[in-house]
N, CA, C, O and the ligand as a Tripos MOL2 file, in Angstrom:
@<TRIPOS>MOLECULE
protein
  297   295    75     0     0
PROTEIN
NO_CHARGES

@<TRIPOS>ATOM
      1 N           2.5930   19.2920   -1.5100 N.3       1 MET1
      2 CA          1.4910   18.4430   -1.0370 C.3       1 MET1
      3 C           1.4190   18.4880    0.4850 C.2       1 MET1
      4 O           2.4360   18.3080    1.1550 O.2       1 MET1
      5 N           0.2370   18.7260    1.0370 N.am      2 THR2
      6 CA          0.0700   18.7710    2.4850 C.3       2 THR2
      7 C          -0.9380   17.7240    2.9480 C.2       2 THR2
      8 O          -1.7880   17.2720    2.1800 O.2       2 THR2
      9 N          -0.8250   17.3580    4.1980 N.am      3 CYS3
     10 CA         -1.6470   16.3010    4.7660 C.3       3 CYS3
     11 C          -3.1150   16.7120    4.8490 C.2       3 CYS3
     12 O          -3.4400   17.8180    5.2800 O.2       3 CYS3
     13 N          -3.9890   15.8060    4.4320 N.am      4 PHE4
     14 CA         -5.4350   16.0320    4.4510 C.3       4 PHE4
     15 C          -5.9470   16.1970    5.8850 C.2       4 PHE4
     16 O          -6.9160   16.9160    6.1300 O.2       4 PHE4
     17 N          -5.2860   15.5260    6.8220 N.am      5 TYR5
     18 CA         -5.7750   15.5050    8.1970 C.3       5 TYR5
     19 C          -5.2360   16.6460    9.0480 C.2       5 TYR5
     20 O          -5.9870   17.3350    9.7380 O.2       5 TYR5
     21 N          -3.8930   16.8350    8.9870 N.am      6 CYS6
     22 CA         -3.3040   17.8010    9.9200 C.3       6 CYS6
     23 C          -2.6170   18.9750    9.2290 C.2       6 CYS6
     24 O          -2.1790   19.9110    9.8980 O.2       6 CYS6
     25 N          -2.5150   18.9370    7.8950 N.am      7 GLY7
     26 CA         -1.8950   20.0440    7.1810 C.3       7 GLY7
     27 C          -0.3830   19.9990    7.1840 C.2       7 GLY7
     28 O           0.2620   20.9390    6.7210 O.2       7 GLY7
     29 N           0.2010   18.9150    7.7030 N.am      8 GLY8
     30 CA          1.6540   18.7680    7.7410 C.3       8 GLY8
     31 C           2.2160   18.4720    6.3580 C.2       8 GLY8
     32 O           1.4710   18.2620    5.4010 O.2       8 GLY8
     33 N           3.5280   18.4590    6.2690 N.am      9 ASN9
     34 CA          4.1900   18.1720    4.9990 C.3       9 ASN9
     35 C           4.1600   16.6860    4.6970 C.2       9 ASN9
     36 O           4.3290   15.8550    5.5890 O.2       9 ASN9
     37 N           3.9390   16.3560    3.4110 N.am     10 MET10
     38 CA          3.9700   14.9710    2.9700 C.3      10 MET10
     39 C           5.3220   14.7030    2.3190 C.2      10 MET10
     40 O           5.6970   15.3840    1.3650 O.2      10 MET10
     41 N           6.0530   13.7180    2.8270 N.am     11 ALA11
     42 CA          7.3620   13.3710    2.2940 C.3      11 ALA11
     43 C           7.2850   12.0260    1.5730 C.2      11 ALA11
     44 O           6.4900   11.1620    1.9420 O.2      11 ALA11
     45 N           8.1220   11.8540    0.5350 N.am     12 ASP12
     46 CA          8.1990   10.5630   -0.1530 C.3      12 ASP12
     47 C           8.7090    9.5080    0.8150 C.2      12 ASP12
     48 O           9.6750    9.7300    1.5450 O.2      12 ASP12
     49 N           8.0530    8.3680    0.8100 N.am     13 SER13
     50 CA          8.4370    7.2930    1.7190 C.3      13 SER13
     51 C           7.9650    5.9710    1.1470 C.2      13 SER13
     52 O           7.4460    5.9190    0.0320 O.2      13 SER13
     53 N           8.1450    4.9070    1.9070 N.am     14 THR14
     54 CA          7.5670    3.6180    1.5560 C.3      14 THR14
     55 C           6.8350    3.0760    2.7670 C.2      14 THR14
     56 O           7.1430    3.4230    3.9080 O.2      14 THR14
     57 N           5.8600    2.2190    2.5000 N.am     15 THR15
     58 CA          5.0840    1.6550    3.5910 C.3      15 THR15
     59 C           4.7260    0.2110    3.2730 C.2      15 THR15
     60 O           4.9270   -0.2550    2.1520 O.2      15 THR15
     61 N           4.2010   -0.4830    4.2540 N.am     16 THR16
     62 CA          3.7020   -1.8400    4.0540 C.3      16 THR16
     63 C           2.1890   -1.7810    3.9740 C.2      16 THR16
     64 O           1.5220   -1.3400    4.9100 O.2      16 THR16
     65 N           1.6450   -2.2350    2.8310 N.am     17 HIS17
     66 CA          0.2030   -2.1970    2.6190 C.3      17 HIS17
     67 C          -0.4070   -3.5290    3.0190 C.2      17 HIS17
     68 O           0.0370   -4.5830    2.5650 O.2      17 HIS17
     69 N          -1.4210   -3.4810    3.8690 N.am     18 PHE18
     70 CA         -2.0660   -4.6910    4.3560 C.3      18 PHE18
     71 C          -3.5260   -4.6820    3.9350 C.2      18 PHE18
     72 O          -4.2310   -3.6910    4.1240 O.2      18 PHE18
     73 N          -3.9780   -5.8060    3.3570 N.am     19 THR19
     74 CA         -5.3800   -5.8730    2.9780 C.3      19 THR19
     75 C          -5.9020   -7.2910    3.1440 C.2      19 THR19
     76 O          -5.1350   -8.2530    3.0920 O.2      19 THR19
     77 N          -7.2020   -7.4170    3.3420 N.am     20 GLU20
     78 CA         -7.8260   -8.7250    3.4860 C.3      20 GLU20
     79 C          -8.9400   -8.8470    2.4600 C.2      20 GLU20
     80 O          -9.8570   -8.0270    2.4260 O.2      20 GLU20
     81 N          -8.8520   -9.8990    1.6050 N.am     21 VAL21
     82 CA         -9.8640  -10.1160    0.5780 C.3      21 VAL21
     83 C         -10.3410  -11.5550    0.6520 C.2      21 VAL21
     84 O          -9.5500  -12.4830    0.4830 O.2      21 VAL21
     85 N         -11.6160  -11.7440    0.9010 N.am     22 ASN22
     86 CA        -12.2230  -13.0780    0.9440 C.3      22 ASN22
     87 C         -11.4060  -14.0740    1.7790 C.2      22 ASN22
     88 O         -11.2150  -15.2210    1.3740 O.2      22 ASN22
     89 N         -10.9370  -13.6360    2.9190 N.am     23 GLY23
     90 CA        -10.1960  -14.5300    3.7980 C.3      23 GLY23
     91 C          -8.7270  -14.6710    3.4540 C.2      23 GLY23
     92 O          -7.9950  -15.3930    4.1310 O.2      23 GLY23
     93 N          -8.2830  -13.9810    2.3960 N.am     24 HIS24
     94 CA         -6.8660  -13.9750    2.0530 C.3      24 HIS24
     95 C          -6.2390  -12.7100    2.6380 C.2      24 HIS24
     96 O          -6.7380  -11.6010    2.4490 O.2      24 HIS24
     97 N          -5.1480  -12.9080    3.3420 N.am     25 TYR25
     98 CA         -4.4430  -11.7670    3.8970 C.3      25 TYR25
     99 C          -3.2740  -11.4300    2.9800 C.2      25 TYR25
    100 O          -2.4010  -12.2650    2.7450 O.2      25 TYR25
    101 N          -3.2610  -10.2490    2.4830 N.am     26 ILE26
    102 CA         -2.2530   -9.8450    1.5100 C.3      26 ILE26
    103 C          -1.4200   -8.7020    2.0770 C.2      26 ILE26
    104 O          -1.9360   -7.6480    2.4480 O.2      26 ILE26
    105 N          -0.1170   -8.9470    2.1300 N.am     27 ILE27
    106 CA          0.8040   -7.9490    2.6740 C.3      27 ILE27
    107 C           1.7710   -7.5640    1.5650 C.2      27 ILE27
    108 O           2.4970   -8.4090    1.0420 O.2      27 ILE27
    109 N           1.7760   -6.2990    1.2130 N.am     28 ILE28
    110 CA          2.6560   -5.8220    0.1450 C.3      28 ILE28
    111 C           3.6630   -4.8590    0.7660 C.2      28 ILE28
    112 O           3.3020   -3.8180    1.3150 O.2      28 ILE28
    113 N           4.9400   -5.2390    0.6620 N.am     29 LYS29
    114 CA          5.9950   -4.4600    1.3190 C.3      29 LYS29
    115 C           6.6140   -3.4430    0.3660 C.2      29 LYS29
    116 O           6.5420   -3.5900   -0.8540 O.2      29 LYS29
    117 N           7.2110   -2.4280    0.9340 N.am     30 ASN30
    118 CA          7.9530   -1.4050    0.1880 C.3      30 ASN30
    119 C           7.1120   -0.6950   -0.8740 C.2      30 ASN30
    120 O           7.5560   -0.4870   -2.0030 O.2      30 ASN30
    121 N           5.9060   -0.3340   -0.4910 N.am     31 VAL31
    122 CA          5.0250    0.3910   -1.4080 C.3      31 VAL31
    123 C           5.3640    1.8780   -1.3590 C.2      31 VAL31
    124 O           5.3450    2.4810   -0.2860 O.2      31 VAL31
    125 N           5.6750    2.4780   -2.5170 N.am     32 PRO32
    126 CA          5.9830    3.9130   -2.5080 C.3      32 PRO32
    127 C           4.7550    4.7290   -2.1110 C.2      32 PRO32
    128 O           3.6470    4.4560   -2.5740 O.2      32 PRO32
    129 N           4.9520    5.7160   -1.2630 N.am     33 CYS33
    130 CA          3.8160    6.5100   -0.7870 C.3      33 CYS33
    131 C           4.2930    7.9090   -0.3920 C.2      33 CYS33
    132 O           5.4890    8.1990   -0.3760 O.2      33 CYS33
    133 N           3.3330    8.7510   -0.0800 N.am     34 HIS34
    134 CA          3.6200   10.0400    0.5450 C.3      34 HIS34
    135 C           3.1940    9.8930    1.9990 C.2      34 HIS34
    136 O           2.0710    9.4840    2.2950 O.2      34 HIS34
    137 N           4.1050   10.2330    2.8940 N.am     35 LYS35
    138 CA          3.8030   10.0670    4.3120 C.3      35 LYS35
    139 C           3.9120   11.4000    5.0290 C.2      35 LYS35
    140 O           4.8740   12.1450    4.8380 O.2      35 LYS35
    141 N           2.9160   11.6950    5.8590 N.am     36 CYS36
    142 CA          2.9090   12.9410    6.6160 C.3      36 CYS36
    143 C           4.0080   12.9030    7.6720 C.2      36 CYS36
    144 O           4.1240   11.9460    8.4380 O.2      36 CYS36
    145 N           4.8120   13.9670    7.6950 N.am     37 THR37
    146 CA          5.9070   14.0100    8.6580 C.3      37 THR37
    147 C           5.3920   14.3130   10.0690 C.2      37 THR37
    148 O           6.1140   14.1220   11.0470 O.2      37 THR37
    149 N           4.1570   14.7810   10.1740 N.am     38 GLN38
    150 CA          3.6060   15.1120   11.4970 C.3      38 GLN38
    151 C           2.7920   13.9740   12.0990 C.2      38 GLN38
    152 O           3.0390   13.5580   13.2310 O.2      38 GLN38
    153 N           1.8090   13.4640   11.3320 N.am     39 CYS39
    154 CA          0.9010   12.4690   11.9310 C.3      39 CYS39
    155 C           1.0850   11.0720   11.3520 C.2      39 CYS39
    156 O           0.5010   10.1120   11.8550 O.2      39 CYS39
    157 N           1.8990   10.9490   10.2910 N.am     40 GLY40
    158 CA          2.1740    9.6270    9.7480 C.3      40 GLY40
    159 C           1.1320    9.1160    8.7730 C.2      40 GLY40
    160 O           1.2120    7.9720    8.3250 O.2      40 GLY40
    161 N           0.1590    9.9430    8.4390 N.am     41 GLU41
    162 CA         -0.8600    9.5610    7.4600 C.3      41 GLU41
    163 C          -0.1950    9.2250    6.1250 C.2      41 GLU41
    164 O           0.7110    9.9320    5.6830 O.2      41 GLU41
    165 N          -0.6520    8.1330    5.4800 N.am     42 VAL42
    166 CA         -0.0490    7.6630    4.2420 C.3      42 VAL42
    167 C          -1.0180    7.8550    3.0840 C.2      42 VAL42
    168 O          -2.1970    7.5180    3.1870 O.2      42 VAL42
    169 N          -0.5060    8.4030    1.9720 N.am     43 VAL43
    170 CA         -1.3210    8.5950    0.7730 C.3      43 VAL43
    171 C          -0.5950    7.9530   -0.4110 C.2      43 VAL43
    172 O           0.6100    8.1360   -0.5870 O.2      43 VAL43
    173 N          -1.3500    7.1970   -1.2240 N.am     44 PHE44
    174 CA         -0.7780    6.5880   -2.4170 C.3      44 PHE44
    175 C          -1.1820    7.4120   -3.6430 C.2      44 PHE44
    176 O          -2.2720    7.9810   -3.6950 O.2      44 PHE44
    177 N          -0.2770    7.4630   -4.6300 N.am     45 SER45
    178 CA         -0.6360    8.1240   -5.8830 C.3      45 SER45
    179 C          -1.5300    7.1830   -6.6860 C.2      45 SER45
    180 O          -1.6130    5.9900   -6.3930 O.2      45 SER45
    181 N          -2.2020    7.7360   -7.7080 N.am     46 GLY46
    182 CA         -3.1580    6.9670   -8.4930 C.3      46 GLY46
    183 C          -2.5630    5.7340   -9.1270 C.2      46 GLY46
    184 O          -3.1880    4.6730   -9.1220 O.2      46 GLY46
    185 N          -1.3480    5.8510   -9.6800 N.am     47 SER47
    186 CA         -0.7250    4.7090  -10.3490 C.3      47 SER47
    187 C          -0.3800    3.6140   -9.3490 C.2      47 SER47
    188 O          -0.4530    2.4280   -9.6750 O.2      47 SER47
    189 N          -0.0030    4.0060   -8.1310 N.am     48 VAL48
    190 CA          0.3260    3.0160   -7.0960 C.3      48 VAL48
    191 C          -0.9510    2.2810   -6.6630 C.2      48 VAL48
    192 O          -0.9360    1.0670   -6.4560 O.2      48 VAL48
    193 N          -2.0490    3.0270   -6.5300 N.am     49 VAL49
    194 CA         -3.3300    2.4120   -6.1560 C.3      49 VAL49
    195 C          -3.7360    1.3700   -7.1940 C.2      49 VAL49
    196 O          -4.1860    0.2790   -6.8430 O.2      49 VAL49
    197 N          -3.5730    1.7130   -8.4890 N.am     50 GLU50
    198 CA         -3.9010    0.7740   -9.5760 C.3      50 GLU50
    199 C          -3.0500   -0.4850   -9.4790 C.2      50 GLU50
    200 O          -3.5450   -1.6040   -9.6180 O.2      50 GLU50
    201 N          -1.7590   -0.2770   -9.2380 N.am     51 ARG51
    202 CA         -0.8340   -1.4100   -9.1370 C.3      51 ARG51
    203 C          -1.1870   -2.2960   -7.9390 C.2      51 ARG51
    204 O          -1.1280   -3.5220   -8.0290 O.2      51 ARG51
    205 N          -1.5470   -1.6790   -6.8400 N.am     52 LEU52
    206 CA         -1.9280   -2.4430   -5.6540 C.3      52 LEU52
    207 C          -3.1600   -3.2880   -5.9360 C.2      52 LEU52
    208 O          -3.2620   -4.4230   -5.4710 O.2      52 LEU52
    209 N          -4.1020   -2.7290   -6.7050 N.am     53 GLU53
    210 CA         -5.3150   -3.4650   -7.0600 C.3      53 GLU53
    211 C          -4.9720   -4.6590   -7.9450 C.2      53 GLU53
    212 O          -5.5250   -5.7460   -7.7750 O.2      53 GLU53
    213 N          -4.0480   -4.4490   -8.8970 N.am     54 GLN54
    214 CA         -3.6130   -5.5460   -9.7710 C.3      54 GLN54
    215 C          -2.9670   -6.6640   -8.9640 C.2      54 GLN54
    216 O          -3.2880   -7.8390   -9.1440 O.2      54 GLN54
    217 N          -2.0560   -6.2890   -8.0760 N.am     55 ILE55
    218 CA         -1.3470   -7.2830   -7.2640 C.3      55 ILE55
    219 C          -2.3510   -8.0390   -6.3920 C.2      55 ILE55
    220 O          -2.2740   -9.2610   -6.2670 O.2      55 ILE55
    221 N          -3.2900   -7.3110   -5.7910 N.am     56 THR56
    222 CA         -4.2970   -7.9320   -4.9300 C.3      56 THR56
    223 C          -5.1390   -8.9260   -5.7160 C.2      56 THR56
    224 O          -5.4240  -10.0220   -5.2340 O.2      56 THR56
    225 N          -5.5420   -8.5430   -6.9400 N.am     57 GLU57
    226 CA         -6.3380   -9.4360   -7.7910 C.3      57 GLU57
    227 C          -5.5830  -10.7280   -8.0940 C.2      57 GLU57
    228 O          -6.1450  -11.8210   -8.0210 O.2      57 GLU57
    229 N          -4.2950  -10.5850   -8.4370 N.am     58 GLN58
    230 CA         -3.4750  -11.7590   -8.7490 C.3      58 GLN58
    231 C          -3.3610  -12.6840   -7.5480 C.2      58 GLN58
    232 O          -3.5020  -13.9010   -7.6730 O.2      58 GLN58
    233 N          -3.1060  -12.0960   -6.3820 N.am     59 LEU59
    234 CA         -2.8770  -12.9000   -5.1850 C.3      59 LEU59
    235 C          -4.1590  -13.5150   -4.6580 C.2      59 LEU59
    236 O          -4.1340  -14.5500   -3.9920 O.2      59 LEU59
    237 N          -5.2850  -12.8720   -4.9610 N.am     60 GLU60
    238 CA         -6.5880  -13.3810   -4.5500 C.3      60 GLU60
    239 C          -6.8340  -14.7580   -5.1610 C.2      60 GLU60
    240 O          -7.4970  -15.6050   -4.5630 O.2      60 GLU60
    241 N          -6.2910  -14.9700   -6.3640 N.am     61 LYS61
    242 CA         -6.4670  -16.2450   -7.0720 C.3      61 LYS61
    243 C          -5.5150  -17.3110   -6.5520 C.2      61 LYS61
    244 O          -5.7290  -18.5020   -6.7820 O.2      61 LYS61
    245 N          -4.4800  -16.8980   -5.8640 N.am     62 ALA62
    246 CA         -3.5590  -17.8710   -5.2730 C.3      62 ALA62
    247 C          -4.2680  -18.5790   -4.1260 C.2      62 ALA62
    248 O          -5.2060  -18.0400   -3.5380 O.2      62 ALA62
    249 N          -3.8250  -19.7600   -3.8180 N.am     63 LEU63
    250 CA         -4.5440  -20.5610   -2.8240 C.3      63 LEU63
    251 C          -4.0130  -20.3530   -1.4180 C.2      63 LEU63
    252 O          -4.4820  -20.9840   -0.4710 O.2      63 LEU63
    253 N          -3.0470  -19.4770   -1.2830 N.am     64 THR64
    254 CA         -2.4840  -19.2520    0.0480 C.3      64 THR64
    255 C          -3.3810  -18.3370    0.8720 C.2      64 THR64
    256 O          -4.0250  -17.4340    0.3390 O.2      64 THR64
    257 N          -3.4130  -18.5800    2.1640 N.am     65 GLU65
    258 CA         -4.2170  -17.7390    3.0480 C.3      65 GLU65
    259 C          -3.5160  -16.4200    3.3330 C.2      65 GLU65
    260 O          -4.1420  -15.3760    3.5140 O.2      65 GLU65
    261 N          -2.1940  -16.5100    3.3650 N.am     66 VAL66
    262 CA         -1.4130  -15.3060    3.6380 C.3      66 VAL66
    263 C          -0.3700  -15.1420    2.5370 C.2      66 VAL66
    264 O           0.4060  -16.0610    2.2760 O.2      66 VAL66
    265 N          -0.3490  -14.0090    1.9090 N.am     67 ALA67
    266 CA          0.6310  -13.7520    0.8630 C.3      67 ALA67
    267 C           1.4230  -12.5040    1.2280 C.2      67 ALA67
    268 O           0.8570  -11.4600    1.5490 O.2      67 ALA67
    269 N           2.7410  -12.6350    1.1730 N.am     68 ILE68
    270 CA          3.6010  -11.4900    1.4480 C.3      68 ILE68
    271 C           4.4550  -11.2590    0.2160 C.2      68 ILE68
    272 O           5.2270  -12.1350   -0.1750 O.2      68 ILE68
    273 N           4.3290  -10.1000   -0.3950 N.am     69 VAL69
    274 CA          5.0990   -9.8010   -1.6070 C.3      69 VAL69
    275 C           5.7790   -8.4500   -1.4860 C.2      69 VAL69
    276 O           5.4040   -7.6030   -0.6750 O.2      69 VAL69
    277 N           6.7820   -8.2820   -2.3130 N.am     70 ASN70
    278 CA          7.4830   -7.0180   -2.4020 C.3      70 ASN70
    279 C           6.8790   -6.2270   -3.5600 C.2      70 ASN70
    280 O           6.7250   -6.7630   -4.6580 O.2      70 ASN70
    281 N           6.5420   -4.9780   -3.3320 N.am     71 TYR71
    282 CA          5.8830   -4.1750   -4.3730 C.3      71 TYR71
    283 C           6.6650   -4.1770   -5.6790 C.2      71 TYR71
    284 O           6.0870   -4.3860   -6.7470 O.2      71 TYR71
    285 N           7.9650   -3.9480   -5.6060 N.am     72 SER72
    286 CA          8.7800   -3.8240   -6.8030 C.3      72 SER72
    287 C           8.9790   -5.1670   -7.5090 C.2      72 SER72
    288 O           9.2760   -5.2000   -8.7030 O.2      72 SER72
    289 N           8.8160   -6.2800   -6.7750 N.am     73 ALA73
    290 CA          9.0400   -7.5900   -7.3500 C.3      73 ALA73
    291 C           7.7330   -8.2670   -7.7800 C.2      73 ALA73
    292 O           7.7570   -9.2900   -8.4640 O.2      73 ALA73
    293 N           6.6040   -7.6970   -7.3800 N.am     74 ALA74
    294 CA          5.3070   -8.3480   -7.6400 C.3      74 ALA74
    295 C           4.9050   -8.2300   -9.1040 C.2      74 ALA74
    296 O           3.8460   -8.7200   -9.4940 O.2      74 ALA74
    297 ZN         -0.7180   14.6840    8.8910 Zn       75 ZN75
@<TRIPOS>BOND
     1     1     2 1
     2     2     3 1
     3     3     4 2
     4     3     5 am
     5     5     6 1
     6     6     7 1
     7     7     8 2
     8     7     9 am
     9     9    10 1
    10    10    11 1
    11    11    12 2
    12    11    13 am
    13    13    14 1
    14    14    15 1
    15    15    16 2
    16    15    17 am
    17    17    18 1
    18    18    19 1
    19    19    20 2
    20    19    21 am
    21    21    22 1
    22    22    23 1
    23    23    24 2
    24    23    25 am
    25    25    26 1
    26    26    27 1
    27    27    28 2
    28    27    29 am
    29    29    30 1
    30    30    31 1
    31    31    32 2
    32    31    33 am
    33    33    34 1
    34    34    35 1
    35    35    36 2
    36    35    37 am
    37    37    38 1
    38    38    39 1
    39    39    40 2
    40    39    41 am
    41    41    42 1
    42    42    43 1
    43    43    44 2
    44    43    45 am
    45    45    46 1
    46    46    47 1
    47    47    48 2
    48    47    49 am
    49    49    50 1
    50    50    51 1
    51    51    52 2
    52    51    53 am
    53    53    54 1
    54    54    55 1
    55    55    56 2
    56    55    57 am
    57    57    58 1
    58    58    59 1
    59    59    60 2
    60    59    61 am
    61    61    62 1
    62    62    63 1
    63    63    64 2
    64    63    65 am
    65    65    66 1
    66    66    67 1
    67    67    68 2
    68    67    69 am
    69    69    70 1
    70    70    71 1
    71    71    72 2
    72    71    73 am
    73    73    74 1
    74    74    75 1
    75    75    76 2
    76    75    77 am
    77    77    78 1
    78    78    79 1
    79    79    80 2
    80    79    81 am
    81    81    82 1
    82    82    83 1
    83    83    84 2
    84    83    85 am
    85    85    86 1
    86    86    87 1
    87    87    88 2
    88    87    89 am
    89    89    90 1
    90    90    91 1
    91    91    92 2
    92    91    93 am
    93    93    94 1
    94    94    95 1
    95    95    96 2
    96    95    97 am
    97    97    98 1
    98    98    99 1
    99    99   100 2
   100    99   101 am
   101   101   102 1
   102   102   103 1
   103   103   104 2
   104   103   105 am
   105   105   106 1
   106   106   107 1
   107   107   108 2
   108   107   109 am
   109   109   110 1
   110   110   111 1
   111   111   112 2
   112   111   113 am
   113   113   114 1
   114   114   115 1
   115   115   116 2
   116   115   117 am
   117   117   118 1
   118   118   119 1
   119   119   120 2
   120   119   121 am
   121   121   122 1
   122   122   123 1
   123   123   124 2
   124   123   125 am
   125   125   126 1
   126   126   127 1
   127   127   128 2
   128   127   129 am
   129   129   130 1
   130   130   131 1
   131   131   132 2
   132   131   133 am
   133   133   134 1
   134   134   135 1
   135   135   136 2
   136   135   137 am
   137   137   138 1
   138   138   139 1
   139   139   140 2
   140   139   141 am
   141   141   142 1
   142   142   143 1
   143   143   144 2
   144   143   145 am
   145   145   146 1
   146   146   147 1
   147   147   148 2
   148   147   149 am
   149   149   150 1
   150   150   151 1
   151   151   152 2
   152   151   153 am
   153   153   154 1
   154   154   155 1
   155   155   156 2
   156   155   157 am
   157   157   158 1
   158   158   159 1
   159   159   160 2
   160   159   161 am
   161   161   162 1
   162   162   163 1
   163   163   164 2
   164   163   165 am
   165   165   166 1
   166   166   167 1
   167   167   168 2
   168   167   169 am
   169   169   170 1
   170   170   171 1
   171   171   172 2
   172   171   173 am
   173   173   174 1
   174   174   175 1
   175   175   176 2
   176   175   177 am
   177   177   178 1
   178   178   179 1
   179   179   180 2
   180   179   181 am
   181   181   182 1
   182   182   183 1
   183   183   184 2
   184   183   185 am
   185   185   186 1
   186   186   187 1
   187   187   188 2
   188   187   189 am
   189   189   190 1
   190   190   191 1
   191   191   192 2
   192   191   193 am
   193   193   194 1
   194   194   195 1
   195   195   196 2
   196   195   197 am
   197   197   198 1
   198   198   199 1
   199   199   200 2
   200   199   201 am
   201   201   202 1
   202   202   203 1
   203   203   204 2
   204   203   205 am
   205   205   206 1
   206   206   207 1
   207   207   208 2
   208   207   209 am
   209   209   210 1
   210   210   211 1
   211   211   212 2
   212   211   213 am
   213   213   214 1
   214   214   215 1
   215   215   216 2
   216   215   217 am
   217   217   218 1
   218   218   219 1
   219   219   220 2
   220   219   221 am
   221   221   222 1
   222   222   223 1
   223   223   224 2
   224   223   225 am
   225   225   226 1
   226   226   227 1
   227   227   228 2
   228   227   229 am
   229   229   230 1
   230   230   231 1
   231   231   232 2
   232   231   233 am
   233   233   234 1
   234   234   235 1
   235   235   236 2
   236   235   237 am
   237   237   238 1
   238   238   239 1
   239   239   240 2
   240   239   241 am
   241   241   242 1
   242   242   243 1
   243   243   244 2
   244   243   245 am
   245   245   246 1
   246   246   247 1
   247   247   248 2
   248   247   249 am
   249   249   250 1
   250   250   251 1
   251   251   252 2
   252   251   253 am
   253   253   254 1
   254   254   255 1
   255   255   256 2
   256   255   257 am
   257   257   258 1
   258   258   259 1
   259   259   260 2
   260   259   261 am
   261   261   262 1
   262   262   263 1
   263   263   264 2
   264   263   265 am
   265   265   266 1
   266   266   267 1
   267   267   268 2
   268   267   269 am
   269   269   270 1
   270   270   271 1
   271   271   272 2
   272   271   273 am
   273   273   274 1
   274   274   275 1
   275   275   276 2
   276   275   277 am
   277   277   278 1
   278   278   279 1
   279   279   280 2
   280   279   281 am
   281   281   282 1
   282   282   283 1
   283   283   284 2
   284   283   285 am
   285   285   286 1
   286   286   287 1
   287   287   288 2
   288   287   289 am
   289   289   290 1
   290   290   291 1
   291   291   292 2
   292   291   293 am
   293   293   294 1
   294   294   295 1
   295   295   296 2
@<TRIPOS>SUBSTRUCTURE
     1 MET1         2 RESIDUE 1 A MET
     2 THR2         6 RESIDUE 1 A THR
     3 CYS3        10 RESIDUE 1 A CYS
     4 PHE4        14 RESIDUE 1 A PHE
     5 TYR5        18 RESIDUE 1 A TYR
     6 CYS6        22 RESIDUE 1 A CYS
     7 GLY7        26 RESIDUE 1 A GLY
     8 GLY8        30 RESIDUE 1 A GLY
     9 ASN9        34 RESIDUE 1 A ASN
    10 MET10       38 RESIDUE 1 A MET
    11 ALA11       42 RESIDUE 1 A ALA
    12 ASP12       46 RESIDUE 1 A ASP
    13 SER13       50 RESIDUE 1 A SER
    14 THR14       54 RESIDUE 1 A THR
    15 THR15       58 RESIDUE 1 A THR
    16 THR16       62 RESIDUE 1 A THR
    17 HIS17       66 RESIDUE 1 A HIS
    18 PHE18       70 RESIDUE 1 A PHE
    19 THR19       74 RESIDUE 1 A THR
    20 GLU20       78 RESIDUE 1 A GLU
    21 VAL21       82 RESIDUE 1 A VAL
    22 ASN22       86 RESIDUE 1 A ASN
    23 GLY23       90 RESIDUE 1 A GLY
    24 HIS24       94 RESIDUE 1 A HIS
    25 TYR25       98 RESIDUE 1 A TYR
    26 ILE26      102 RESIDUE 1 A ILE
    27 ILE27      106 RESIDUE 1 A ILE
    28 ILE28      110 RESIDUE 1 A ILE
    29 LYS29      114 RESIDUE 1 A LYS
    30 ASN30      118 RESIDUE 1 A ASN
    31 VAL31      122 RESIDUE 1 A VAL
    32 PRO32      126 RESIDUE 1 A PRO
    33 CYS33      130 RESIDUE 1 A CYS
    34 HIS34      134 RESIDUE 1 A HIS
    35 LYS35      138 RESIDUE 1 A LYS
    36 CYS36      142 RESIDUE 1 A CYS
    37 THR37      146 RESIDUE 1 A THR
    38 GLN38      150 RESIDUE 1 A GLN
    39 CYS39      154 RESIDUE 1 A CYS
    40 GLY40      158 RESIDUE 1 A GLY
    41 GLU41      162 RESIDUE 1 A GLU
    42 VAL42      166 RESIDUE 1 A VAL
    43 VAL43      170 RESIDUE 1 A VAL
    44 PHE44      174 RESIDUE 1 A PHE
    45 SER45      178 RESIDUE 1 A SER
    46 GLY46      182 RESIDUE 1 A GLY
    47 SER47      186 RESIDUE 1 A SER
    48 VAL48      190 RESIDUE 1 A VAL
    49 VAL49      194 RESIDUE 1 A VAL
    50 GLU50      198 RESIDUE 1 A GLU
    51 ARG51      202 RESIDUE 1 A ARG
    52 LEU52      206 RESIDUE 1 A LEU
    53 GLU53      210 RESIDUE 1 A GLU
    54 GLN54      214 RESIDUE 1 A GLN
    55 ILE55      218 RESIDUE 1 A ILE
    56 THR56      222 RESIDUE 1 A THR
    57 GLU57      226 RESIDUE 1 A GLU
    58 GLN58      230 RESIDUE 1 A GLN
    59 LEU59      234 RESIDUE 1 A LEU
    60 GLU60      238 RESIDUE 1 A GLU
    61 LYS61      242 RESIDUE 1 A LYS
    62 ALA62      246 RESIDUE 1 A ALA
    63 LEU63      250 RESIDUE 1 A LEU
    64 THR64      254 RESIDUE 1 A THR
    65 GLU65      258 RESIDUE 1 A GLU
    66 VAL66      262 RESIDUE 1 A VAL
    67 ALA67      266 RESIDUE 1 A ALA
    68 ILE68      270 RESIDUE 1 A ILE
    69 VAL69      274 RESIDUE 1 A VAL
    70 ASN70      278 RESIDUE 1 A ASN
    71 TYR71      282 RESIDUE 1 A TYR
    72 SER72      286 RESIDUE 1 A SER
    73 ALA73      290 RESIDUE 1 A ALA
    74 ALA74      294 RESIDUE 1 A ALA
    75 ZN75       297 GROUP 0 **** ****
């Protein structure tokens, strides 16, 4: 797998995913990803994207303005 932007190598890594939905700030830590060793571009696999959407939907219903969760524990 090579980077879409710079053509560098993509290595397995983890990242912190940040998103804002309807005024809720959702931070998901330790998300598995592929990260470019040259430019740092992050790509998620399809199953991870689905899981992130599920977690975001769940947290959107929570009444907290800021939610910080661990990917593996969510
Ligand atoms: Zn790159």
